C-alpha positions as CSV (number, residue, x, y, z in Angstrom):
1,M,80.7,-13.9,-73.2
2,L,77.5,-13.0,-75.1
3,L,76.4,-16.6,-75.2
4,L,76.8,-16.9,-71.4
5,T,74.8,-13.7,-70.9
6,G,72.0,-15.0,-73.1
7,L,71.9,-18.3,-71.2
8,I,71.6,-16.5,-67.8
9,L,68.7,-14.3,-69.2
10,L,67.0,-17.4,-70.6
11,L,67.1,-19.2,-67.2
12,T,65.9,-16.2,-65.3
13,L,62.8,-15.5,-67.6
14,S,62.0,-19.3,-67.6
15,G,61.9,-19.3,-63.8
16,F,59.8,-16.1,-63.7
17,I,57.2,-17.5,-66.1
18,E,57.0,-20.8,-64.2
19,S,56.6,-19.0,-60.8
20,T,53.7,-16.9,-62.1
21,G,51.7,-20.0,-63.1
22,A,48.4,-20.2,-64.8
23,A,46.8,-17.6,-62.4
24,Q,48.6,-14.8,-64.3
25,S,47.2,-14.2,-67.8
26,H,49.8,-13.8,-70.4
27,V,49.8,-13.5,-74.2
28,F,52.7,-14.1,-76.5
29,K,52.8,-12.8,-80.0
30,G,55.4,-13.0,-82.7
31,R,57.8,-10.3,-83.7
32,G,56.9,-10.4,-87.4
33,D,55.2,-12.3,-90.2
34,D,58.2,-12.9,-92.5
35,D,58.1,-16.0,-94.7
36,D,61.3,-17.2,-93.2
37,G,59.7,-17.6,-89.7
38,G,60.9,-14.3,-88.4
39,H,64.6,-15.0,-88.9
40,G,65.2,-12.7,-91.9
41,D,66.5,-13.2,-95.4
42,D,70.1,-12.9,-94.7
43,D,72.4,-15.2,-96.5
44,D,73.8,-16.3,-93.2
45,G,70.5,-18.1,-92.3
46,G,69.0,-15.3,-90.3
47,H,71.7,-15.1,-87.7
48,G,73.3,-12.0,-89.1
49,D,76.5,-10.5,-87.9
50,D,75.0,-8.5,-85.0
51,D,76.7,-8.5,-81.6
52,D,73.5,-9.7,-79.8
53,G,74.8,-13.3,-80.0
54,G,71.6,-14.4,-81.7
55,N,69.2,-13.3,-78.9
56,P,65.7,-12.8,-80.5
57,C,64.7,-10.3,-77.8
58,S,67.4,-7.9,-78.6
59,Y,65.3,-5.8,-81.0
60,A,61.8,-6.8,-79.7
61,N,59.5,-4.0,-78.5
62,C,57.0,-5.6,-76.0
63,D,55.6,-2.5,-74.5
64,D,51.7,-2.7,-74.7
65,Y,51.4,0.7,-73.2
66,D,49.3,-0.7,-70.4
67,P,50.8,0.3,-67.0
68,C,48.9,-2.6,-65.3
69,T,50.8,-5.3,-67.1
70,D,54.4,-6.6,-66.8
71,D,55.7,-6.9,-70.3
72,I,58.3,-9.7,-71.1
73,C,59.9,-11.2,-74.1
74,D,60.3,-15.0,-74.6
75,P,64.1,-15.5,-75.1
76,Y,63.5,-18.7,-77.2
77,S,60.9,-17.4,-79.6
78,G,61.2,-13.6,-79.2
79,D,57.5,-13.5,-78.6
80,C,56.1,-10.9,-76.2
81,G,54.2,-11.8,-73.0
82,Y,52.0,-9.6,-70.8
83,L,51.4,-10.5,-67.2
84,L,48.7,-8.7,-65.2
85,K,50.2,-6.8,-62.3
86,D,49.4,-8.6,-59.0
87,C,47.9,-6.1,-56.6
88,D,46.7,-8.6,-54.0
89,D,47.6,-7.2,-50.5
90,Y,46.3,-10.4,-48.9
91,N,43.8,-8.4,-46.9
92,S,40.3,-9.8,-47.2
93,C,38.8,-6.5,-46.2
94,T,40.2,-4.4,-49.1
95,D,39.1,-4.3,-52.8
96,D,42.4,-4.4,-54.8
97,S,42.9,-3.0,-58.3
98,C,45.5,-1.4,-60.6
99,D,45.1,2.2,-61.6
100,P,45.0,2.2,-65.4
101,Y,46.7,5.6,-65.6
102,S,49.5,5.4,-63.1
103,G,49.9,1.6,-62.9
104,E,49.9,1.9,-59.1
105,C,48.1,-0.7,-56.9
106,Q,45.0,0.6,-55.1
107,H,43.6,-1.0,-51.9
108,V,40.2,0.4,-51.0
109,Q,38.7,-0.6,-47.7
110,K,35.5,-2.6,-48.1
111,D,32.4,-0.5,-47.3
112,C,30.3,-2.4,-44.7
113,D,28.0,0.5,-43.8
114,D,24.4,-0.7,-43.7
115,Y,23.2,2.8,-43.0
116,N,21.6,1.7,-39.7
117,P,23.0,3.9,-36.9
118,C,22.1,1.2,-34.4
119,T,24.6,-1.3,-35.7
120,D,28.3,-1.5,-35.4
121,D,29.6,-2.3,-38.9
122,R,32.9,-4.0,-39.6
123,C,34.6,-6.4,-42.0
124,D,35.6,-9.9,-40.8
125,P,39.4,-10.1,-41.4
126,Y,39.2,-13.9,-42.0
127,S,36.2,-14.2,-44.3
128,G,36.1,-10.7,-45.8
129,E,32.4,-10.7,-45.1
130,C,30.6,-7.7,-43.7
131,V,29.3,-8.0,-40.1
132,N,26.7,-5.7,-38.8
133,D,26.3,-6.2,-35.0
134,E,23.3,-4.7,-33.2
135,R,24.6,-2.0,-30.9
136,T,24.5,-3.0,-27.2
137,C,22.9,-0.2,-25.1
138,D,22.8,-2.2,-21.9
139,D,23.8,0.0,-19.0
140,Y,23.7,-3.1,-16.6
141,D,21.0,-1.3,-14.6
142,P,18.0,-3.7,-14.4
143,C,15.7,-0.7,-13.5
144,T,16.2,1.0,-16.9
145,D,14.7,0.2,-20.3
146,D,17.6,0.5,-22.7
147,S,17.2,1.2,-26.4
148,C,19.0,2.7,-29.4
149,D,17.7,5.8,-31.2
150,P,17.2,4.8,-34.9
151,Y,17.8,8.3,-36.0
152,S,20.9,9.4,-34.0
153,G,22.3,6.0,-33.0
154,S,22.7,7.1,-29.4
155,C,21.7,4.9,-26.5
156,G,18.8,5.9,-24.3
157,H,18.2,4.7,-20.7
158,V,14.6,5.3,-19.5
159,Q,13.8,4.6,-15.8
160,K,11.4,1.8,-15.5
161,S,7.9,3.0,-14.4
162,C,6.7,1.1,-11.3
163,D,3.7,3.4,-10.6
164,D,0.6,1.3,-9.7
165,Y,-1.5,4.4,-9.5
166,D,-2.3,3.6,-5.8
167,P,-1.4,6.7,-3.7
168,C,-1.2,4.5,-0.6
169,T,1.8,2.5,-1.9
170,D,5.4,3.4,-2.1
171,D,6.5,2.2,-5.6
172,R,10.1,1.4,-6.5
173,C,12.2,-0.9,-8.7
174,D,14.3,-3.6,-7.1
175,P,17.9,-2.7,-8.1
176,Y,18.9,-6.4,-8.1
177,L,16.0,-8.1,-9.7
178,G,14.6,-5.3,-11.9
179,S,11.1,-6.1,-10.7
180,C,8.6,-3.5,-9.3
181,V,7.9,-3.5,-5.6
182,H,4.8,-1.8,-4.1
183,V,5.0,-1.3,-0.3
184,L,2.0,-0.2,1.6
185,K,2.6,3.3,3.1
186,D,3.3,3.1,6.8
187,C,0.8,5.3,8.7
188,D,1.5,3.9,12.2
189,D,1.8,6.8,14.7
190,Y,2.7,4.3,17.5
191,N,-0.4,5.3,19.4
192,S,-2.5,2.2,20.4
193,C,-5.6,4.3,20.7
194,T,-5.8,5.6,17.2
195,D,-7.0,3.8,14.1
196,D,-4.3,4.4,11.4
197,R,-5.0,4.3,7.7
198,C,-4.1,5.9,4.4
199,D,-6.6,8.0,2.5
200,S,-7.0,6.3,-0.9
201,Y,-7.7,9.6,-2.6
202,S,-5.0,11.9,-1.2
203,G,-2.4,9.3,-0.1
204,K,-2.1,11.0,3.2
205,C,-2.1,9.2,6.5
206,V,-5.1,9.6,8.8
207,N,-4.9,8.7,12.5
208,D,-8.4,8.7,14.0
209,E,-8.9,8.4,17.7
210,R,-10.5,5.0,18.6
211,T,-14.1,5.3,19.5
212,C,-14.9,3.4,22.7
213,D,-18.4,4.7,23.3
214,D,-20.8,1.9,24.4
215,Y,-23.7,4.3,24.3
216,D,-24.3,3.8,28.0
217,L,-24.5,7.2,29.7
218,C,-23.6,5.7,33.1
219,T,-20.2,4.4,32.0
220,D,-17.0,6.2,31.6
221,D,-15.5,5.0,28.3
222,W,-11.8,5.1,27.5
223,C,-9.0,3.4,25.6
224,S,-6.0,1.8,27.3
225,S,-2.8,3.2,25.9
226,Y,-1.0,0.0,26.6
227,S,-3.3,-2.5,25.0
228,G,-5.4,-0.3,22.8
229,D,-8.5,-2.0,24.2
230,C,-11.7,-0.1,25.1
231,K,-12.6,0.1,28.8
232,H,-16.1,0.9,30.1
233,D,-16.1,1.9,33.8
234,E,-19.3,2.5,35.7
235,K,-19.7,6.2,36.6
236,V,-18.9,6.9,40.3
237,C,-21.8,8.8,41.9
238,D,-20.7,8.3,45.6
239,D,-21.1,11.6,47.5
240,Y,-19.5,10.0,50.5
241,N,-22.8,10.5,52.5
242,S,-23.8,7.3,54.1
243,C,-27.4,8.4,54.4
244,T,-28.0,8.9,50.7
245,E,-28.6,6.4,48.1
246,D,-26.4,7.2,45.1
247,S,-27.2,6.2,41.5
248,C,-26.8,7.2,37.9
249,D,-29.7,8.3,35.8
250,S,-29.6,6.1,32.7
251,Y,-31.4,8.7,30.6
252,S,-29.4,11.7,31.6
253,G,-26.2,10.2,32.9
254,E,-26.4,12.5,35.9
255,C,-25.7,11.3,39.4
256,Q,-28.6,11.2,41.8
257,H,-28.3,11.3,45.6
258,N,-31.6,10.4,47.3
259,E,-31.9,10.5,51.1
260,K,-32.2,7.1,52.6
261,D,-35.8,6.4,53.7
262,C,-35.8,5.3,57.4
263,D,-39.5,5.8,58.0
264,D,-40.9,2.8,59.8
265,Y,-44.4,4.1,59.6
266,D,-44.6,4.2,63.4
267,P,-45.8,7.6,64.6
268,C,-44.3,7.0,68.1
269,T,-40.7,6.6,66.9
270,D,-38.3,9.2,65.8
271,D,-36.7,7.8,62.7
272,S,-33.2,9.0,61.5
273,C,-30.2,7.8,59.7
274,D,-26.8,7.3,61.4
275,P,-24.4,9.5,59.4
276,Y,-21.5,7.2,60.3
277,S,-23.0,3.8,59.7
278,G,-25.8,4.8,57.3
279,T,-28.2,2.6,59.3
280,C,-31.7,3.7,60.2
281,K,-32.5,4.4,63.8
282,H,-35.9,4.3,65.3
283,I,-36.1,5.9,68.8
284,E,-39.3,5.5,70.7
285,N,-41.1,8.6,71.8
286,Y,-42.8,7.9,75.2
287,Q,-44.8,11.1,75.1
288,C,-46.5,9.8,72.0
289,S,-49.9,8.2,72.0
290,P,-50.4,5.8,69.3
291,Y,-54.0,7.0,69.1
């Protein structure tokens, strides 16, 4: 029965040592330095009469007092072996180690902080490398200038300035293109007889009445509200008296009404103007002597 137990233990330890491979460091050391090769000086050839069935690991003390090693005994030689505890959690983003006091495995998350508040820091789960992506502050508004504050790490969105410093333009940012648009201020008062403009200093609209003066005092000057054209009508000086000659004084612009001259320079005619027709009449005076 003891022989069968030893054989099972031998096969188990052999399989364990083979499965750990060369990646696990192990050291074997002998149990003693006796001249008889560690088998003792008993007359029975070192096998003794113990109940251990000749297992060399029965009395071996392989404890190295290192909680971070797995201690084993070689069932063939009785030598001790020390395998480093495997703390690998197969997570590329942790630093794995064994606590030398408790023997517990520790898995510390890899520190990828680059101390730049404007980057998003992370560990790549495939490569285990740190990735520091620049923070995206885009608010998808083409009319703002977006940036990250290097002190606080917060995003700022400043409205784009489209001011062209011309008070006569209405300035704005195109919400689709993000480009500035400068539209001339509309000062049209829908009056054809005013000259409309924007004051370049104040930015206010000015609507001046159109000047149609032709500097002729004998014309009536005015603006057509339909076409906006200037009209220059001759001043009407008609006094509706057929026996006057009506005219406009080009210096004063005043109307003049001079009686029509019907004198035929004949002392023996009575000269007059017909108030209906405006024609001169010359009636002979028979009592008149030409001399």
